[in-house]
C-alpha positions as CSV (number, residue, x, y, z in Angstrom):
1,X,-54.2,-67.8,68.8
2,X,-56.5,-67.8,71.7
3,X,-57.2,-71.4,71.8
4,X,-60.8,-73.1,70.9
5,X,-62.9,-74.6,74.1
6,X,-65.6,-76.4,73.5
7,X,-67.8,-78.8,76.0
8,X,-67.4,-82.3,75.5
9,X,-70.6,-83.0,77.9
10,X,-74.0,-84.5,76.0
11,X,-77.3,-83.7,77.9
12,X,-77.7,-87.3,77.7
13,X,-74.5,-88.2,79.5
14,X,-75.6,-86.3,82.2
15,X,-78.8,-87.9,82.4
16,X,-77.9,-91.3,81.9
17,X,-75.7,-90.8,84.8
18,X,-78.2,-89.3,86.6
19,X,-81.2,-91.4,86.5
20,X,-80.7,-94.1,89.2
21,X,-80.0,-91.3,91.7
22,X,-83.1,-89.4,91.2
23,X,-85.9,-90.5,88.7
24,X,-87.3,-86.4,89.4
25,X,-84.5,-84.7,87.6
26,X,-85.9,-82.5,84.9
27,X,-84.1,-81.8,81.8
28,X,-82.5,-78.1,83.1
29,X,-79.0,-79.8,83.6
30,X,-76.1,-78.5,81.6
31,X,-72.4,-77.4,80.8
32,X,-71.8,-74.5,79.8
33,X,-68.5,-72.6,79.3
34,X,-68.0,-69.0,78.6
35,X,-64.6,-66.4,78.1
36,X,-62.8,-66.1,81.4
37,X,-61.2,-62.4,82.7
38,X,-57.8,-63.4,81.6
39,X,-55.8,-64.8,78.6
40,X,-56.2,-68.9,77.9
41,X,-59.1,-68.6,81.0
42,X,-62.6,-69.9,80.7
43,X,-65.6,-70.2,83.0
44,X,-67.4,-73.1,83.7
45,X,-71.1,-73.6,84.6
46,X,-72.2,-76.3,86.1
47,X,-76.7,-76.2,86.2
48,X,-77.8,-79.1,88.1
49,X,-80.9,-79.2,90.2
50,X,-80.1,-82.3,92.3
51,X,-76.9,-80.5,94.3
52,X,-74.5,-83.8,93.7
53,X,-70.6,-84.2,93.6
54,X,-69.4,-83.2,90.1
55,X,-65.9,-83.7,88.8
56,X,-64.4,-81.2,86.5
57,X,-62.3,-82.9,84.3
58,X,-59.7,-81.4,81.3
59,X,-58.6,-83.0,78.1
60,X,-56.5,-82.0,75.1
61,X,-57.0,-85.1,73.1
62,X,-60.4,-86.6,74.2
63,X,-58.3,-89.7,75.5
64,X,-56.7,-88.6,78.6
65,X,-58.6,-86.6,81.0
66,X,-57.0,-84.9,84.2
67,X,-59.4,-83.7,87.1
68,X,-59.6,-80.1,87.8
69,X,-61.8,-79.8,90.2
70,X,-64.8,-81.8,92.4
71,X,-67.3,-79.5,92.5
72,X,-70.4,-79.6,95.0
73,X,-73.4,-77.4,93.2
74,X,-75.3,-76.0,96.7
75,X,-78.6,-74.6,94.9
76,X,-78.4,-76.2,91.3
77,X,-75.9,-73.7,89.8
78,X,-72.2,-73.7,90.3
79,X,-69.3,-71.2,88.2
80,X,-65.7,-72.0,88.4
81,X,-62.8,-70.1,86.4
82,X,-60.2,-72.6,85.3
83,X,-57.4,-72.5,82.9
84,X,-58.2,-73.9,79.3
85,X,-53.9,-74.2,78.6
86,X,-52.3,-73.5,75.3
87,X,-53.6,-76.1,72.8
88,X,-55.1,-75.7,69.9
89,X,-58.1,-77.3,71.7
90,X,-59.3,-77.7,75.5
91,X,-62.2,-80.1,76.4
92,X,-64.1,-80.0,79.5
93,X,-66.3,-82.4,80.7
94,X,-68.2,-83.0,83.9
95,X,-68.3,-86.3,85.2
96,X,-70.7,-87.8,87.9
97,X,-69.1,-90.5,90.2
98,X,-71.4,-92.2,92.9
99,X,-68.5,-92.7,95.0
100,X,-67.7,-89.2,95.2
101,X,-70.6,-87.7,96.6
102,X,-69.3,-87.4,99.9
103,X,-68.3,-83.5,100.1
104,X,-70.8,-81.7,102.4
105,X,-73.0,-78.7,102.3
106,X,-71.4,-77.0,105.5
107,X,-72.5,-73.5,106.4
108,X,-68.9,-72.1,105.2
109,X,-69.2,-73.5,101.7
110,X,-72.6,-73.7,100.5
111,X,-73.4,-70.4,101.7
112,X,-72.3,-66.4,101.8
113,X,-73.2,-65.2,104.9
114,X,-71.4,-62.6,107.1
115,X,-69.6,-63.1,110.0
116,X,-71.4,-60.9,112.0
117,X,-75.1,-61.5,111.4
118,X,-77.2,-58.7,109.4
119,X,-79.6,-56.9,111.5
120,X,-83.2,-57.9,111.2
121,X,-84.3,-58.1,114.8
122,X,-84.0,-54.1,115.2
123,X,-84.2,-52.4,112.0
124,X,-84.1,-48.4,111.9
125,X,-87.1,-47.0,111.5
126,X,-88.5,-43.4,111.2
127,X,-90.3,-42.4,114.2
128,X,-93.9,-42.6,112.8
129,X,-93.9,-46.4,113.0
130,X,-93.5,-46.1,116.6
131,X,-96.5,-44.2,116.9
132,X,-100.3,-44.7,116.1
133,X,-101.3,-45.7,113.9
134,X,-98.6,-47.2,112.4
135,X,-97.9,-49.0,115.5
136,X,-101.3,-50.4,115.6
137,X,-100.6,-51.9,112.1
138,X,-97.5,-53.9,113.4
139,X,-98.8,-57.7,113.2
140,X,-95.4,-59.3,114.4
141,X,-96.7,-62.0,116.8
142,X,-95.3,-62.4,120.3
143,X,-95.1,-65.8,119.4
144,X,-92.7,-65.2,116.6
145,X,-90.6,-62.4,117.1
146,X,-87.9,-61.7,114.0
147,X,-84.1,-62.6,115.5
148,X,-81.3,-62.1,113.2
149,X,-80.8,-65.9,113.4
150,X,-84.4,-66.6,112.4
151,X,-84.4,-64.4,109.5
152,X,-81.1,-65.5,108.1
153,X,-82.5,-68.7,108.4
154,X,-85.6,-67.7,106.5
155,X,-83.6,-66.0,104.1
156,X,-81.5,-69.2,103.1
157,X,-85.0,-71.2,102.6
158,X,-86.6,-68.1,100.6
159,X,-84.0,-68.1,97.8
160,X,-83.7,-72.6,98.4
161,X,-84.3,-74.8,95.2
162,X,-84.9,-77.4,97.4
163,X,-88.4,-76.7,98.9
164,X,-89.5,-77.5,95.6
165,X,-90.0,-81.3,94.3
166,X,-87.4,-81.2,91.7
167,X,-85.3,-78.4,93.5
168,X,-85.9,-76.0,90.3
169,X,-88.3,-73.8,92.2
170,X,-87.6,-71.4,95.0
171,X,-89.7,-68.8,96.7
172,X,-87.2,-66.2,95.2
173,X,-88.1,-67.3,91.8
174,X,-92.0,-65.4,92.3
175,X,-90.5,-62.7,94.5
176,X,-87.6,-61.2,92.9
177,X,-85.7,-58.6,94.9
178,X,-84.8,-56.2,91.9
179,X,-88.7,-56.3,91.3
180,X,-90.0,-55.4,94.7
181,X,-90.3,-59.2,95.5
182,X,-92.6,-59.7,93.1
183,X,-92.7,-61.7,89.7
184,X,-92.6,-59.7,86.9
185,X,-94.0,-62.0,84.5
186,X,-97.6,-62.0,84.4
187,X,-98.2,-65.6,86.1
188,X,-95.2,-67.3,87.5
189,X,-93.8,-70.5,86.3
190,X,-94.4,-73.9,88.8
191,X,-91.6,-76.6,89.0
192,X,-93.4,-78.8,86.4
193,X,-93.4,-75.6,83.8
194,X,-97.4,-75.5,84.5
195,X,-98.3,-71.3,84.9
196,X,-99.9,-70.5,88.0
197,X,-103.5,-68.4,87.6
198,X,-102.5,-65.3,89.2
199,X,-99.5,-63.0,89.5
200,X,-97.5,-63.0,92.5
201,X,-97.8,-59.6,94.3
202,X,-94.9,-58.1,96.3
203,X,-93.9,-58.5,100.0
204,X,-92.7,-55.0,100.5
205,X,-93.8,-54.3,104.6
206,X,-96.0,-57.1,104.9
207,X,-95.3,-56.9,108.4
208,X,-97.8,-54.0,108.5
209,X,-100.6,-55.4,106.8
210,X,-103.2,-55.0,109.5
211,X,-105.9,-57.6,108.1
212,X,-102.9,-59.9,108.4
213,X,-104.2,-61.9,106.0
214,X,-102.4,-63.3,102.7
215,X,-102.9,-64.4,99.1
216,X,-105.0,-62.6,96.9
217,X,-108.3,-64.0,97.9
218,X,-106.9,-64.3,101.9
219,X,-107.2,-67.6,102.3
220,X,-103.8,-67.5,105.1
221,X,-105.0,-66.4,107.9
222,X,-101.3,-65.4,109.1
223,X,-97.8,-64.9,107.1
224,X,-96.9,-68.3,109.0
225,X,-99.6,-70.3,107.4
226,X,-99.3,-68.7,104.0
227,X,-95.1,-69.6,103.8
228,X,-96.2,-73.3,103.5
229,X,-99.3,-73.0,101.3
230,X,-96.9,-72.6,97.9
231,X,-94.7,-75.4,99.1
232,X,-97.6,-78.2,99.3
233,X,-99.5,-76.4,96.2
234,X,-99.3,-79.1,93.5
235,X,-98.5,-76.6,90.7
236,X,-96.2,-74.2,92.3
237,X,-93.6,-76.2,94.3
238,X,-95.2,-79.7,94.5
239,X,-93.7,-81.0,98.1
240,X,-94.7,-82.5,101.1
241,X,-93.8,-80.9,104.3
242,X,-92.4,-84.6,105.1
243,X,-90.3,-85.0,102.2
244,X,-89.1,-81.2,102.7
245,X,-88.2,-81.7,106.5
246,X,-86.1,-84.9,105.5
247,X,-84.6,-83.3,102.9
248,X,-83.4,-80.4,105.2
249,X,-82.3,-82.2,107.8
250,X,-79.6,-84.1,105.7
251,X,-77.9,-81.2,105.1
252,X,-75.4,-80.2,107.5
253,X,-76.0,-76.3,106.9
254,X,-79.7,-76.6,107.3
255,X,-79.0,-78.3,111.2
256,X,-76.3,-75.7,112.3
257,X,-78.8,-72.9,110.8
258,X,-82.0,-74.3,112.6
259,X,-79.7,-75.2,116.4
260,X,-78.7,-71.3,115.7
261,X,-82.5,-70.3,115.5
262,X,-84.4,-72.4,117.9
263,X,-81.5,-73.8,120.1
264,X,-81.5,-77.5,118.9
265,X,-80.9,-78.8,115.3
266,X,-84.5,-80.4,114.9
267,X,-86.0,-79.2,111.2
268,X,-89.6,-79.2,111.5
269,X,-92.5,-77.1,108.7
270,X,-93.9,-75.2,111.9
271,X,-90.0,-74.3,112.5
272,X,-89.7,-73.5,108.3
273,X,-92.7,-71.7,108.7
274,X,-91.8,-69.1,111.3
275,X,-88.3,-68.8,110.0
276,X,-89.4,-67.6,106.5
277,X,-92.2,-65.3,108.2
278,X,-89.4,-63.7,110.0
279,X,-87.3,-63.2,106.6
280,X,-90.9,-61.7,105.0
281,X,-91.1,-59.6,107.9
282,X,-88.0,-57.9,107.8
283,X,-88.6,-57.0,103.7
284,X,-88.7,-53.3,104.7
285,X,-88.9,-50.4,102.9
286,X,-88.7,-47.0,104.5
287,X,-86.2,-44.9,102.5
288,X,-88.9,-44.0,99.8
289,X,-88.5,-39.8,98.7
290,X,-92.0,-40.4,99.8
291,X,-91.0,-41.5,103.3
292,X,-88.1,-39.2,103.4
293,X,-90.8,-35.9,102.2
294,X,-93.2,-36.8,105.4
295,X,-91.1,-35.0,108.0
296,X,-90.5,-31.7,106.0
297,X,-94.4,-31.2,104.5
298,X,-92.8,-33.1,101.0
299,X,-90.5,-30.0,99.9
300,X,-88.4,-32.4,98.6
301,X,-91.1,-33.3,96.0
302,X,-91.4,-31.8,92.5
303,X,-94.0,-29.6,91.7
304,X,-95.7,-32.8,88.9
305,X,-95.0,-35.3,92.0
306,X,-97.2,-33.0,94.8
307,X,-100.0,-32.4,92.6
308,X,-100.0,-35.8,92.3
309,X,-99.8,-36.5,96.2
310,X,-103.1,-34.1,96.0
311,X,-105.0,-36.0,93.5
312,X,-104.1,-39.3,95.2
313,X,-105.1,-38.4,98.5
314,X,-108.2,-36.6,97.2
315,X,-107.2,-32.9,98.3
316,X,-109.0,-29.3,97.5
317,X,-110.4,-29.8,93.8
318,X,-109.6,-33.5,93.9
319,X,-111.9,-34.8,96.6
320,X,-113.3,-36.8,94.3
321,X,-110.4,-39.1,93.4
322,X,-110.6,-42.2,95.8
323,X,-106.7,-43.7,95.9
324,X,-106.6,-42.8,99.4
325,X,-110.1,-44.4,100.2
326,X,-108.6,-47.9,99.2
327,X,-104.6,-47.2,99.7
328,X,-105.1,-44.9,102.8
329,X,-102.1,-46.4,105.2
330,X,-98.6,-45.5,105.4
331,X,-98.5,-49.1,103.7
332,X,-100.7,-47.7,101.1
333,X,-103.3,-50.7,101.8
334,X,-106.8,-51.0,103.2
335,X,-107.0,-50.8,107.0
336,X,-110.0,-53.3,106.7
337,X,-112.0,-54.7,103.7
338,X,-111.4,-56.3,100.5
339,X,-112.2,-54.9,97.3
340,X,-114.2,-55.3,94.0
341,X,-112.8,-52.8,91.8
342,X,-114.5,-53.4,88.7
343,X,-111.9,-55.0,86.5
344,X,-115.2,-57.0,84.7
345,X,-117.8,-58.3,84.8
346,X,-118.8,-61.7,84.9
347,X,-115.3,-62.4,86.9
348,X,-113.7,-65.2,85.5
349,X,-111.4,-65.4,88.5
350,X,-114.4,-65.0,91.3
351,X,-111.5,-64.4,94.2
352,X,-112.8,-64.8,97.5
353,X,-115.9,-65.4,96.2
354,X,-114.6,-69.0,95.0
355,X,-113.5,-69.6,98.5
356,X,-116.8,-68.4,100.4
357,X,-118.9,-69.6,97.7
358,X,-121.4,-66.1,98.4
359,X,-122.2,-64.4,95.0
360,X,-121.7,-61.2,97.1
361,X,-118.3,-62.3,97.5
362,X,-117.5,-62.6,93.3
363,X,-114.8,-60.2,92.1
364,X,-113.4,-59.0,95.8
365,X,-109.7,-59.5,96.0
366,X,-106.9,-58.6,98.8
367,X,-105.8,-54.8,98.0
368,X,-101.8,-54.8,97.3
369,X,-99.5,-52.4,98.9
370,X,-98.6,-49.4,96.4
371,X,-94.6,-49.4,97.9
372,X,-92.5,-50.1,95.4
373,X,-95.6,-50.0,92.7
374,X,-92.8,-48.5,90.0
375,X,-91.1,-52.1,90.4
376,X,-93.8,-54.6,90.8
377,X,-95.6,-54.6,87.6
378,X,-97.5,-56.0,86.3
379,X,-100.7,-55.3,87.7
380,X,-103.9,-56.3,89.5
381,X,-104.8,-60.0,90.3
382,X,-103.9,-61.4,86.6
383,X,-101.1,-58.9,86.0
384,X,-103.3,-57.5,82.6
385,X,-101.7,-53.7,83.0
386,X,-97.8,-53.5,82.3
387,X,-98.2,-50.1,82.9
388,X,-98.8,-47.4,85.6
389,X,-99.9,-45.5,83.2
390,X,-102.6,-48.3,82.2
391,X,-103.6,-48.6,85.7
392,X,-104.3,-45.1,86.3
393,X,-106.3,-44.8,82.8
394,X,-108.4,-47.6,84.2
395,X,-109.2,-46.2,87.4
396,X,-110.1,-42.6,85.4
397,X,-112.6,-44.1,83.1
398,X,-112.3,-48.2,82.7
399,X,-113.8,-49.4,85.5
400,X,-116.8,-51.6,84.5
401,X,-120.2,-51.7,86.3
402,X,-120.4,-54.7,89.0
403,X,-123.2,-55.6,91.4
404,X,-120.5,-56.4,93.8
405,X,-118.6,-53.1,92.9
406,X,-117.1,-51.5,95.6
407,X,-118.6,-48.4,97.5
408,X,-115.2,-46.7,96.6
409,X,-115.3,-47.1,92.9
410,X,-119.2,-45.8,93.2
411,X,-120.3,-42.7,91.6
412,X,-123.2,-41.0,92.6
413,X,-126.8,-40.7,91.5
414,X,-126.5,-43.5,89.5
415,X,-127.7,-47.1,90.3
416,X,-126.0,-49.4,92.5
417,X,-122.7,-50.8,91.1
418,X,-122.3,-47.8,88.6
419,X,-118.5,-46.7,88.7
420,X,-117.2,-43.4,89.5
421,X,-115.6,-41.5,86.6
422,X,-112.5,-39.0,87.7
423,X,-112.1,-36.9,84.4
424,X,-108.5,-36.0,85.2
425,X,-106.7,-34.3,82.3
426,X,-103.4,-36.0,80.7
427,X,-101.0,-33.7,82.8
428,X,-103.0,-35.2,86.2
429,X,-102.4,-38.6,85.2
430,X,-99.0,-38.0,84.2
431,X,-98.5,-36.5,87.6
432,X,-100.5,-39.4,89.6
433,X,-97.8,-41.4,88.0
434,X,-95.5,-39.5,89.1
435,X,-96.1,-39.6,92.7
436,X,-96.7,-43.1,92.7
437,X,-92.9,-43.7,91.9
438,X,-92.2,-41.6,94.8
439,X,-92.8,-44.7,96.8
440,X,-90.2,-46.4,95.5
441,X,-87.4,-47.3,97.6
442,X,-84.3,-47.7,95.6
443,X,-82.2,-49.7,98.4
444,X,-85.0,-52.7,98.7
445,X,-84.0,-54.0,94.9
446,X,-79.8,-54.5,96.0
447,X,-80.0,-54.7,100.0
448,X,-77.5,-57.5,100.2
449,X,-79.2,-58.7,103.6
450,X,-82.2,-59.3,101.8
451,X,-80.3,-61.2,98.6
452,X,-79.6,-64.3,97.7
453,X,-77.0,-66.1,100.1
454,X,-75.8,-69.5,98.2
455,X,-72.3,-70.2,96.8
456,X,-72.4,-70.1,93.6
457,X,-68.5,-70.1,92.9
458,X,-66.6,-67.1,90.7
């Protein structure tokens, strides 16, 4: 008979133990249990954002407790497979003891990094990336060239919840690898449960965003500057840079990684920004079916997909279709300009206009890349569309008249700001969606060098 397994830890016990240590810990701590892989084995899961050491103990009678393991959490969660014994009842508890908080987070026990670093500095790119115009769109600054060590550090920082004040939110919480490093939720959830006002866009090929500016309203002039904004935002991560550098400097694995990257172990906000920027620039996607088809005149695409490609690029009888005018580079972003795409009138979110205060900037936003667009829904700055079909329908017949409507979306012969109507058939709309799906690079969603590096146990 398989033993019944219960958990003896009540949440109030956990909080009572932790309260003197940190008043910022949220109600996210828990002890979970699930069947293991073998007979009389179970998996214990401890979730606790403070990253403390917990003593996992076992008992058959609630009186005599035996220590199973001292478990150090490294990024809020740890799993451990244990033998449940053969008694009719097995109980487990996790105990916090201040005197046992001596297990350090080292590179070896906190992280799952390869012995030989991943190649970030010299990614294999198609020949066209070393030629104009793509070469001229590369925004990697000479002052922060990507190195293997620097991007590795950036990868760890990107996934580390220590970057938020209560250690519950990481960069990766809102930029999910499986979703093209975007947020599948309409609005992201901040460290205290509040929602952001905009959808988090994907990060694919940010290195080749020619305008260099970041956020929907382009308020960050460089990627290095952008990386520090969410950390300090009172809604997103709620951290101060002084508190962050002190927290990271207390972790042995960070001083080691900073020394490997910069030559000395000092943790500074400038170094944090540089490392995060290096990792984000390493999120490179060049293995989509579209990429594979460039050299063979897209013979690898289906008839439907090639029809969609013609529509997208405004070729032949589709010269009135303007997709390419805003998504025209190899990275499917504009070479210049920010755009009003006629989502509504008036705009609830005024975009760039909220920053400049100029009426002519109302409703103007950064144009995101279409690479991996199949993975990065929902769409638009407010995530109002859940499918690509809805997006295509909007641009075909739903653009709203607005005095600031970008010229690329205006019709001819009407008053200024009158939207263009594409008049696509259902078959042509489906073809356009099919083409956009050829921009998906399936390797991006699973590439180990871009994945979470923390050790969460077994």
